[in-house]
C-alpha positions in Angstrom: 169.0 161.7 147.6 168.8 160.8 151.3 171.7 161.9 153.5 172.9 158.8 155.2 176.3 160.2 156.1 178.5 158.9 158.9 178.2 160.7 162.3 181.2 160.0 164.5 180.0 158.7 167.8 181.0 160.1 171.1 183.6 157.8 172.7 184.8 157.0 176.2 188.1 157.1 178.0 189.0 154.4 180.5 189.0 155.0 184.2 189.6 152.9 187.3 186.5 154.1 189.2 183.2 155.7 188.5 182.8 159.5 189.1 180.7 160.6 192.0 178.2 163.4 192.3 174.8 164.2 190.9 175.9 165.4 187.5 176.2 161.9 186.0 174.2 159.3 184.1 175.4 155.7 184.3 174.6 153.1 181.7 175.5 149.4 181.5 178.0 148.6 178.7 176.9 145.6 176.6 179.5 143.3 175.0 178.8 144.2 171.4 179.6 146.4 168.4 178.9 150.2 168.7 176.5 151.2 166.0 175.1 154.5 164.8 171.8 154.1 162.8 170.9 156.8 160.3 167.3 156.7 159.0 166.5 159.0 156.1 164.4 158.9 152.9 163.1 155.4 153.6 166.7 154.1 153.8 168.9 153.1 156.7 172.6 153.1 157.2 174.4 151.4 160.0 177.8 152.7 160.9 180.6 151.3 163.1 182.4 153.7 165.4 185.3 153.7 162.9 183.1 154.8 160.0 182.7 151.5 158.3 179.3 150.3 157.1 177.7 147.5 159.1 174.4 147.2 157.3 175.2 144.4 155.0 176.2 142.2 158.0 173.0 142.9 159.9 170.2 142.9 157.3 167.6 142.0 159.9 168.4 145.2 161.9 168.2 147.3 158.7 164.8 145.8 157.9 163.5 146.5 161.4 164.7 150.1 161.5 163.4 150.9 158.0 160.0 149.7 159.1 159.8 151.2 162.6 161.9 154.3 162.8 160.7 157.7 161.3 162.7 159.5 158.7 165.3 161.9 159.9 166.2 159.8 162.9 169.7 159.0 164.1 170.2 156.5 166.9 173.3 155.6 168.9 173.5 152.1 170.3 175.2 148.7 170.6 174.7 145.6 168.4 174.4 142.4 170.4 173.9 138.8 169.2 172.3 136.5 171.8 172.7 132.8 171.3 170.9 130.3 173.6 170.0 133.3 175.8 173.4 134.7 176.2 175.4 137.4 174.3 177.9 135.8 172.0 180.9 137.8 170.8 181.9 134.9 168.6 178.5 135.0 166.9 178.8 138.8 166.5 182.2 138.5 164.8 180.9 135.7 162.6 178.6 138.2 161.0 181.6 140.0 159.4 181.6 137.4 156.6 182.1 138.2 152.9 179.4 135.9 151.6 175.9 137.5 151.7 174.2 134.1 151.7 176.1 133.2 154.9 175.3 136.5 156.6 171.6 136.1 155.8 171.6 132.5 157.2 173.1 133.7 160.4 170.7 136.7 160.6 167.8 134.3 160.5 169.3 131.8 162.9 170.7 134.3 165.5 169.1 137.7 164.9 170.8 140.7 166.5 169.5 143.2 169.1 170.1 146.9 168.9 170.4 148.3 172.4 169.8 152.1 172.0 171.1 154.7 174.4 171.0 158.0 172.6 169.1 160.1 170.0 171.2 162.3 167.8 168.6 163.5 165.3 164.8 163.5 165.3 162.6 164.6 162.4 165.7 165.9 160.6 166.5 168.2 163.6 170.0 167.8 165.0 169.7 167.2 168.8 173.4 166.9 169.6 173.6 170.4 171.1 171.0 169.4 173.7 172.1 168.2 177.1 172.0 164.4 177.7 168.9 164.7 179.9 167.0 166.3 177.1 168.1 163.8 174.5 167.2 160.9 176.8 163.6 162.2 177.3 163.2 162.5 173.5 164.6 159.0 173.0 162.2 157.5 175.6 159.3 159.2 174.0 160.2 158.0 170.6 160.7 154.4 171.6 157.5 154.4 173.7 155.5 155.0 170.5 157.0 151.9 168.9 156.0 149.4 171.7 157.9 146.3 172.4 160.0 145.1 169.4 161.9 141.8 169.1 165.1 143.4 167.9 165.1 146.8 169.7 165.9 147.6 173.4 166.3 150.8 175.4 169.3 150.8 177.6 168.6 151.4 181.3 170.4 154.0 183.3 171.0 155.2 186.9 172.0 158.5 188.4 173.4 156.9 191.6 177.1 155.9 191.4 176.6 153.3 194.1 173.9 151.7 192.1 176.0 151.6 189.0 178.9 150.1 191.1 176.5 147.4 192.1 176.0 146.5 188.4 179.8 145.9 188.2 179.9 143.8 191.3 176.6 141.9 191.4 174.4 142.1 188.3 176.1 139.7 186.0 179.4 137.9 185.4 179.7 139.2 181.9 178.8 142.8 181.9 181.5 144.6 179.9 181.5 147.6 182.1 179.7 150.9 182.9 179.6 154.1 181.0 179.3 157.5 182.8 178.0 160.5 180.9 177.5 164.1 182.1 173.8 164.9 182.2 174.3 168.6 181.3 176.6 168.1 178.3 175.9 168.0 174.6 176.7 165.0 172.4 180.4 165.6 171.4 180.9 163.6 168.2 184.3 162.0 167.8 185.5 163.1 171.3 186.3 160.9 174.3 183.8 162.7 176.4 182.4 159.8 178.3 184.0 157.6 181.1 184.2 153.8 180.9 184.9 151.6 183.8 185.5 148.0 182.7 184.8 145.0 184.9 188.0 143.3 185.8 187.9 139.7 186.9 190.5 137.2 188.1 191.4 133.6 187.4 194.0 131.1 188.7 195.7 129.6 185.7 198.3 126.9 185.1 201.5 128.1 183.4 201.7 125.5 180.6 204.5 127.2 178.6 206.3 130.4 177.9 207.8 132.5 175.2 211.1 134.3 175.2 211.0 138.0 174.6 211.9 139.2 171.1 215.6 139.1 170.7 216.1 138.0 174.3 217.1 134.9 176.3 214.7 135.9 179.1 211.0 135.2 179.5 208.7 137.5 177.6 205.3 136.1 178.3 203.6 133.2 180.2 201.1 131.0 178.4 198.1 130.2 180.5 196.0 127.1 180.7 192.8 125.8 182.3 191.7 122.2 182.8 188.4 120.8 181.3 186.2 118.1 182.7 188.3 115.4 181.0 191.5 116.6 182.6 193.0 118.2 179.5 194.9 121.4 179.9 193.8 124.0 177.3 195.6 127.2 176.3 193.4 130.2 177.2 195.7 133.2 176.8 198.8 134.9 178.0 200.3 137.4 180.4 203.3 139.5 179.8 203.4 142.0 182.6 206.7 140.7 184.1 209.1 143.3 185.5 212.6 143.4 184.2 213.9 142.8 187.8 212.0 139.5 188.0 212.8 138.1 184.6 216.2 136.5 185.3 215.1 134.5 188.3 211.8 133.6 186.6 213.5 132.5 183.4 215.7 130.1 185.4 212.7 128.7 187.2 210.8 128.2 184.0 213.7 126.6 182.2 213.9 124.1 185.1 210.4 122.9 184.2 210.8 122.8 180.4 210.2 119.6 178.6 207.0 118.8 180.4 203.7 117.9 178.8 202.6 121.5 178.3 199.1 121.8 176.9 197.3 118.5 176.4 194.2 120.1 174.9 194.2 123.2 172.7 197.7 124.5 172.4 199.3 127.7 171.1 199.8 127.6 167.4 196.6 125.6 166.9 193.7 126.7 164.7 192.7 130.3 165.8 191.8 133.6 164.3 194.6 135.0 166.4 197.3 132.6 165.1 200.5 134.1 163.8 203.8 132.7 162.8 205.2 133.4 166.2 202.3 131.5 167.9 204.1 128.2 167.4 207.3 129.4 169.1 206.7 128.5 172.7 208.4 126.3 175.3 206.2 123.6 176.9 206.5 123.2 180.7 205.6 120.7 183.4 202.2 121.9 184.7 203.3 122.9 188.2 203.1 126.7 188.5 199.9 128.5 189.2 199.4 132.2 188.7 196.5 134.5 189.3 195.7 136.9 186.4 193.3 139.8 185.9 191.2 139.8 182.7 188.3 141.7 181.2 186.5 139.5 178.6 186.2 135.9 177.4 185.6 134.8 173.9 185.3 131.2 172.9 186.9 129.9 176.1 189.8 132.2 175.8 190.8 135.5 177.3 190.0 138.0 174.6 192.9 140.4 175.5 196.2 140.0 177.2 195.9 139.5 181.0 197.6 141.3 183.9 199.8 139.2 186.2 198.4 139.7 189.7 200.3 137.2 192.0 201.7 133.7 192.1 199.6 131.0 193.8 201.9 128.4 195.4 198.9 127.4 197.6 196.8 126.3 194.7 197.0 122.9 193.1 197.2 123.1 189.2 194.2 120.7 188.9 192.1 123.2 190.7 192.5 125.6 187.8 189.4 124.8 185.7 187.1 126.5 183.2 184.5 127.0 186.0 186.3 130.2 187.0 185.7 131.9 183.6 183.0 134.5 183.4 179.9 133.2 181.5 178.0 135.2 178.9 174.9 137.0 180.1 171.4 137.3 178.6 171.1 140.9 177.5 167.4 141.0 178.4 168.2 139.6 181.8 170.8 142.3 182.4 168.4 145.0 181.3 165.5 143.5 183.2 167.5 143.2 186.4 168.8 146.8 186.3 165.3 148.2 185.5 163.9 146.0 188.3 166.3 147.4 190.8 165.6 151.0 189.7 161.9 150.4 190.2 
């Protein structure tokens, strides 16, 4: 019976800046699902970083790997679903559907890419004790024998921190970040042995409402909005990094604006996979305050995670706060091509 057991991937710890020196390899971080592919005995298993099977949700990737990849191979990579030439996290999440018929329909309509960046086993031999530079040479040699494949990509890399910093600043608006790995280190399964620097962006948003803190009569979070082309204010996320010293005065200021129109488009408590009972408990405001927030990713015209309050913008008119500020999804092939082109 083939051994398709889960291998815990090496993980990353967040850092504010990239490391310097010549001992590092830098790789662009795609906006996708981490995946470890185990190919053995003519079968393929696709594992998430938490040890859950992903294969049933990406049948086209299983079929591709079973046809192309030799037995005894284990690949580490990232699953990405491009839609209309751009990586779509919504389309990626939509694959996690209980109905097999729905998954197969999506797999045909929007096939996934596997962007590979490491080789853990080859020909049944465990390569994890090799240094990264050795594993990378073996990975490149393996993929070169396969030729260009519609669903398979080799992640580019750089050894120059300044070049990698350029990816964060210039390459694309929707690069998730950059991963730094030691060239001389083995693959440390299950350990946070890599460094990840996320790309942080900013946006000026209208404060369309707020929530009180749990069990408190002071503000707990600000609800953020952006205007669309029709002049409707849509809820796009929240920020809660308000210092205790600022809360009393800010609460008085917000309560002086309560009773306004609030969000005239999508509002908190509306249909959303993130909706909870508390999502309806918010106070609408007159759309007069503008705040600049820092964020990492966007999904479906919303900030995927909570944002960080950066500063108030009394100089900015609320109507200037539009969706045009939001980072747009990138074409994975364009990102890879641009980085490879610069390296050449």
